[in-house]
C-alpha positions as CSV (number, residue, x, y, z in Angstrom):
1,X,-12.1,-3.8,5.9
2,X,-9.4,-1.2,6.8
3,X,-7.7,-2.0,10.1
4,X,-5.4,0.0,12.2
5,X,-1.8,-1.1,11.9
6,X,1.4,-0.1,13.6
7,X,1.2,3.4,12.0
8,X,4.8,3.2,10.9
9,X,3.9,4.3,7.4
10,X,2.2,7.5,8.8
11,X,5.4,8.3,10.7
12,X,7.5,7.8,7.6
13,X,5.2,10.0,5.5
14,X,3.3,7.3,3.7
15,X,0.0,6.6,5.6
16,X,-1.4,3.3,4.5
17,X,-4.8,1.6,4.7
18,X,-4.1,-1.9,6.0
19,X,-6.3,-4.8,4.9
20,X,-5.6,-8.3,6.1
21,X,-5.5,-10.9,3.3
22,X,-7.4,-13.4,5.4
23,X,-9.3,-15.8,3.1
24,X,-8.5,-13.9,-0.1
25,X,-6.4,-15.5,-2.8
26,X,-3.0,-13.8,-2.3
27,X,-1.3,-12.3,-5.3
28,X,2.5,-12.4,-5.6
29,X,4.0,-10.5,-2.7
30,X,5.4,-7.2,-3.9
31,X,4.6,-3.6,-4.8
32,X,1.8,-2.6,-7.2
33,X,0.3,0.5,-8.8
34,X,-3.3,0.6,-7.6
35,X,-6.8,2.1,-7.9
36,X,-8.9,1.9,-4.8
37,X,-12.7,2.4,-4.5
38,X,-13.8,3.8,-1.2
39,X,-17.2,3.1,0.5
40,X,-18.6,6.4,-0.9
41,X,-17.7,5.5,-4.5
42,X,-14.6,7.6,-5.0
43,X,-11.7,6.0,-6.8
44,X,-8.2,6.9,-5.8
45,X,-4.8,6.1,-7.3
46,X,-2.1,4.7,-5.1
47,X,0.8,2.4,-4.5
48,X,0.6,-0.8,-2.4
49,X,2.6,-3.5,-0.8
50,X,1.2,-6.9,-0.6
51,X,3.2,-9.0,1.8
52,X,4.7,-9.4,5.3
53,X,6.9,-6.3,5.7
54,X,10.3,-8.1,6.0
55,X,12.2,-4.8,6.7
56,X,10.1,-3.5,9.6
57,X,9.2,-6.7,11.4
58,X,7.1,-9.4,9.8
59,X,3.3,-9.3,10.1
60,X,0.5,-11.4,8.9
61,X,0.2,-11.1,5.1
62,X,-1.7,-7.9,4.2
63,X,-2.4,-5.3,1.6
64,X,-1.0,-1.9,2.6
65,X,-2.1,0.8,0.2
66,X,-1.0,4.4,0.2
67,X,-3.7,6.5,-1.4
68,X,-2.1,9.5,-3.1
69,X,-3.2,12.9,-2.0
70,X,-5.6,11.5,0.6
71,X,-5.9,12.3,4.3
72,X,-9.1,11.0,5.7
73,X,-10.0,8.4,8.4
74,X,-11.3,5.3,6.8
75,X,-10.7,2.8,9.6
76,X,-13.5,0.2,9.6
77,X,-14.6,1.0,6.1
78,X,-14.6,-1.6,3.3
79,X,-12.4,-0.7,0.3
80,X,-11.8,-2.4,-3.0
81,X,-8.3,-2.2,-4.4
82,X,-7.4,-3.1,-8.0
83,X,-3.8,-4.2,-8.5
84,X,-3.2,-2.4,-11.8
85,X,0.5,-3.1,-12.4
86,X,3.2,-5.1,-10.6
87,X,6.2,-2.9,-10.0
88,X,8.6,-5.1,-8.1
89,X,8.8,-8.0,-5.6
90,X,8.7,-7.4,-1.9
91,X,12.2,-7.2,-0.4
92,X,14.0,-6.7,2.8
93,X,16.0,-3.5,2.9
94,X,19.2,-2.9,4.9
95,X,17.6,0.1,6.6
96,X,14.4,2.1,7.0
97,X,16.1,4.9,5.0
98,X,16.7,2.6,2.0
99,X,13.1,1.4,2.2
100,X,11.8,5.0,2.2
101,X,14.0,5.9,-0.8
102,X,12.5,2.9,-2.7
103,X,8.9,3.8,-1.7
104,X,9.5,7.2,-3.2
105,X,10.7,5.6,-6.5
106,X,7.8,3.2,-6.4
107,X,5.3,6.1,-5.9
108,X,6.7,8.0,-8.8
109,X,6.4,5.0,-11.1
110,X,2.9,4.3,-9.9
111,X,1.8,8.0,-10.4
112,X,3.3,7.9,-13.9
113,X,1.5,4.7,-14.8
114,X,-1.8,5.9,-13.4
115,X,-1.5,9.5,-14.6
116,X,-1.9,10.7,-11.0
117,X,0.0,13.9,-10.9
């Protein structure tokens, strides 16, 4: 179920749907190209981080998925996200700016892999 986070991604231009890992088997922490099914059946491409956000202040392990070209309120909805391809391990960046630059690179790679242009 999508939960409200700190909304830092929204402020940085990458709004994410936050899903706690809770009792799920956790995959390797890192960044993935994804496909997410919404409650209404739509399937959307995206890029996600699975982990604890070491750069911005650690949180409980979670999935944070940025759904490309999507701007709707899905708080409280149940989503299903397929981790299509592992892009890189989670890492701690020296600055927010360095993290944002890497997110842009990750998003381009995910879009290319998913044909989501």
